[in-house]
C-alpha positions as CSV (number, residue, x, y, z in Angstrom):
1,M,49.0,-37.0,14.1
2,I,51.1,-39.0,16.5
3,I,54.9,-38.8,16.4
4,L,57.1,-41.4,18.1
5,R,60.1,-40.2,19.9
6,P,62.3,-43.3,20.6
7,A,64.4,-43.3,23.7
8,A,67.5,-44.2,21.8
9,E,67.2,-41.1,19.6
10,R,67.4,-38.6,22.6
11,G,70.5,-36.5,23.2
12,H,73.0,-37.9,25.6
13,A,75.7,-36.4,27.8
14,N,77.9,-38.2,30.3
15,H,79.9,-36.0,32.6
16,G,81.0,-38.8,34.9
17,W,79.1,-37.5,37.9
18,L,76.0,-36.9,35.7
19,D,74.5,-39.1,33.0
20,S,71.7,-37.3,31.2
21,R,69.3,-38.1,28.4
22,H,67.7,-35.1,26.6
23,S,64.2,-35.4,25.0
24,F,64.6,-31.9,23.6
25,S,67.6,-29.7,22.6
26,F,69.6,-28.9,25.7
27,A,73.1,-27.6,26.3
28,D,75.4,-29.1,23.7
29,Y,72.6,-31.3,22.2
30,H,70.8,-29.4,19.4
31,D,68.2,-30.9,17.2
32,P,66.0,-28.4,15.2
33,A,63.2,-31.1,15.0
34,H,63.1,-31.4,18.8
35,M,63.3,-27.9,20.3
36,H,60.0,-28.1,22.3
37,W,56.4,-29.3,22.1
38,G,54.2,-26.4,22.8
39,P,55.5,-24.9,26.0
40,L,57.1,-28.2,27.1
41,R,60.8,-27.2,26.7
42,V,62.9,-29.8,28.6
43,I,62.6,-33.4,29.8
44,N,66.0,-34.5,31.0
45,E,66.4,-38.0,32.5
46,D,69.3,-37.5,34.9
47,R,71.3,-39.9,37.0
48,V,73.4,-38.2,39.6
49,A,76.3,-40.2,41.1
50,A,76.7,-40.7,44.8
51,G,78.0,-37.6,46.6
52,Q,77.6,-35.4,43.6
53,G,75.2,-32.8,42.3
54,F,74.4,-29.5,40.7
55,G,76.1,-26.5,42.4
56,S,74.3,-23.3,42.9
57,H,73.1,-21.9,39.6
58,G,70.5,-19.5,38.3
59,H,67.2,-19.7,36.4
60,R,64.6,-17.2,35.3
61,D,61.2,-17.3,33.5
62,M,60.7,-21.0,33.6
63,E,58.4,-23.5,35.4
64,I,60.8,-26.3,36.6
65,I,59.4,-29.7,37.8
66,S,61.4,-32.4,39.5
67,Y,60.1,-36.0,39.5
68,V,62.4,-38.4,41.5
69,L,62.4,-42.1,40.5
70,E,65.1,-43.5,42.7
71,G,67.2,-42.1,45.5
72,A,66.8,-38.6,46.9
73,L,67.5,-35.1,45.6
74,A,68.4,-32.4,48.1
75,H,67.2,-29.0,47.1
76,K,68.3,-25.5,48.4
77,D,67.3,-22.2,46.8
78,S,67.6,-18.4,47.2
79,M,63.9,-18.3,48.4
80,G,64.9,-20.1,51.6
81,N,63.6,-23.5,50.7
82,V,65.7,-26.5,51.9
83,E,64.0,-29.7,51.0
84,T,64.7,-33.3,50.0
85,I,62.6,-34.9,47.2
86,V,62.1,-38.6,47.2
87,P,60.1,-41.0,44.9
88,G,56.4,-40.3,45.0
89,E,56.9,-36.5,45.5
90,V,56.7,-33.8,42.9
91,Q,58.4,-30.4,43.1
92,R,57.5,-27.3,41.2
93,M,59.7,-24.2,41.2
94,S,58.7,-21.0,39.4
95,A,62.0,-19.2,38.5
96,G,60.2,-16.0,37.4
97,T,62.3,-12.9,37.9
98,G,65.2,-15.0,39.0
99,V,66.2,-17.7,41.5
100,T,69.3,-19.7,42.3
101,H,69.3,-23.2,43.6
102,S,71.4,-26.3,44.0
103,E,70.5,-30.0,43.8
104,F,72.6,-32.7,45.3
105,N,72.7,-36.5,46.0
106,Y,74.1,-36.8,49.5
107,D,73.9,-40.6,49.4
108,T,77.5,-42.0,49.6
109,T,76.7,-45.2,47.6
110,G,73.4,-44.9,45.5
111,T,72.5,-43.0,42.4
112,T,69.7,-40.4,42.3
113,H,67.6,-40.9,39.2
114,F,65.1,-38.2,38.4
115,L,63.4,-36.3,35.6
116,Q,64.0,-32.6,35.2
117,I,61.1,-31.0,33.3
118,W,60.9,-27.3,32.1
119,I,57.7,-25.7,30.9
120,L,57.7,-22.1,29.6
121,P,55.4,-19.9,31.7
122,E,52.4,-18.0,30.3
123,R,54.1,-14.7,31.0
124,T,57.5,-13.5,32.1
125,G,58.5,-11.6,35.2
126,I,56.4,-13.4,37.8
127,T,57.4,-13.7,41.5
128,P,59.4,-16.8,42.1
129,G,57.6,-19.6,44.0
130,Y,58.0,-23.2,45.2
131,E,55.7,-26.1,46.0
132,Q,56.4,-29.8,46.8
133,K,53.8,-32.5,47.5
134,R,53.6,-36.3,47.8
135,F,51.2,-38.2,45.5
136,D,50.6,-41.7,46.8
137,E,50.8,-44.8,44.6
138,A,47.2,-45.7,45.2
139,G,46.1,-42.4,43.5
140,K,48.1,-43.2,40.4
141,R,47.3,-46.9,40.1
142,G,45.4,-47.6,36.9
143,R,44.6,-44.0,36.3
144,L,46.1,-40.6,35.3
145,R,46.5,-38.5,38.5
146,L,46.7,-34.8,37.9
147,V,49.9,-33.6,39.7
148,V,50.5,-30.1,38.2
149,S,47.9,-27.7,36.7
150,P,47.3,-24.0,36.2
151,D,44.7,-23.9,39.0
152,G,45.7,-26.5,41.6
153,A,42.7,-28.7,40.8
154,D,42.3,-32.0,42.7
155,G,45.1,-31.1,45.0
156,S,47.7,-30.7,42.3
157,L,50.7,-28.3,42.3
158,R,50.1,-25.0,40.6
159,M,52.1,-23.7,37.6
160,H,52.0,-20.5,35.6
161,Q,50.9,-22.1,32.3
162,D,47.7,-23.5,30.8
163,A,49.2,-27.0,30.9
164,R,48.5,-30.1,33.0
165,M,50.8,-32.9,34.0
166,Y,49.5,-36.3,34.9
167,A,51.2,-39.4,36.4
168,G,50.0,-43.0,36.2
169,L,50.9,-46.5,37.1
170,F,49.7,-49.4,34.9
171,D,49.9,-53.2,35.0
172,G,47.9,-55.9,33.2
173,D,44.3,-55.0,32.4
174,E,44.6,-51.5,33.9
175,A,43.9,-48.8,31.3
176,A,43.1,-45.1,31.2
177,D,41.9,-42.6,28.6
178,L,42.6,-38.9,28.3
179,D,40.5,-36.7,26.1
180,I,42.4,-34.1,24.1
181,A,40.5,-30.9,23.4
182,P,40.5,-29.5,19.8
183,G,43.6,-27.4,19.2
184,R,45.5,-28.8,22.2
185,L,48.7,-30.8,22.1
186,A,49.6,-33.8,24.2
187,Y,52.8,-35.6,25.1
188,V,53.3,-38.9,26.8
189,H,56.6,-40.1,28.3
190,L,57.1,-43.6,29.5
191,V,59.2,-43.3,32.6
192,R,59.7,-47.1,33.1
193,G,58.3,-50.5,32.2
194,T,56.4,-51.1,29.0
195,A,52.9,-50.1,27.8
196,T,50.8,-49.7,24.7
197,V,49.6,-46.2,24.0
198,N,47.3,-45.6,21.1
199,G,48.5,-48.9,19.5
200,H,52.2,-47.9,19.9
201,A,54.3,-50.4,22.0
202,L,56.5,-48.2,24.2
203,A,59.5,-49.0,26.5
204,A,61.2,-46.9,29.1
205,G,62.3,-43.5,27.7
206,D,60.0,-43.6,24.7
207,A,57.5,-40.8,24.1
208,L,54.6,-39.9,21.8
209,M,53.8,-36.4,20.6
210,Y,50.1,-35.7,19.8
211,R,48.6,-33.0,17.5
212,D,45.0,-33.0,16.2
213,E,44.2,-36.2,18.0
214,P,41.0,-36.5,20.1
215,Q,42.1,-39.0,22.7
216,M,45.1,-40.9,24.3
217,R,44.6,-44.4,25.6
218,I,47.1,-46.2,27.8
219,Q,46.9,-50.0,28.3
220,A,48.8,-53.3,28.5
221,G,51.3,-52.0,31.0
222,Q,54.0,-54.0,32.6
223,D,55.5,-52.2,35.6
224,A,54.6,-49.0,33.6
225,E,54.9,-45.5,35.0
226,V,53.9,-42.7,32.6
227,L,53.8,-39.0,32.6
228,V,51.3,-37.2,30.3
229,F,51.2,-33.5,29.4
230,D,48.1,-31.7,28.1
231,L,49.5,-28.5,26.5
232,P,48.4,-25.4,24.6
233,P,49.5,-25.3,21.0
234,L,52.1,-22.6,21.1
235,A,54.8,-21.7,23.6
236,A,54.1,-18.5,25.5
């Protein structure tokens, strides 16, 4: 079974300084049909206006991944991390027993465009943690590059869930396959451009949810950037 999640059907909130599209129920957007997909709980496509950002706020018991598309996102947290995330970099923060952080766009003219991704951890009460790493374009060109995993395989960031996140760039004849093990779920989110995934023509913001499917195939991309999630069947 493959379920199409069109970009236009996502939740939307515009706070002036923040324009956000919600793939799953979040804040004032509630859709019982789209609460999560396995442990994948949040994909918010956020655009933060120049000189604006999220003030210090708390999280707990969540794996939070930031994936910047344009601009830069300044991060500061209660663990002592002070970093700036730019396109090509991926950040993973394990909130665990509790952490506070802020995220800000210090550019005075440009918008910061990024994806905020939350994945439920395999267990609660873990020690908070933080990782950030750059994944170059060549490693994602025409293939799915593992960027987050439960064991840090292939130089990926490590998260506390039996899930894997891949990133890929596709143009023209470039194509990639991902085998989906029996009993596993998968989710593909087209970040930008266009591509055909298992025969579905996708545009930016569109997604596909997979259950009881053996394989995902990505092809016919035009300036396509995709994120793919290999997930256990049930939230922890």
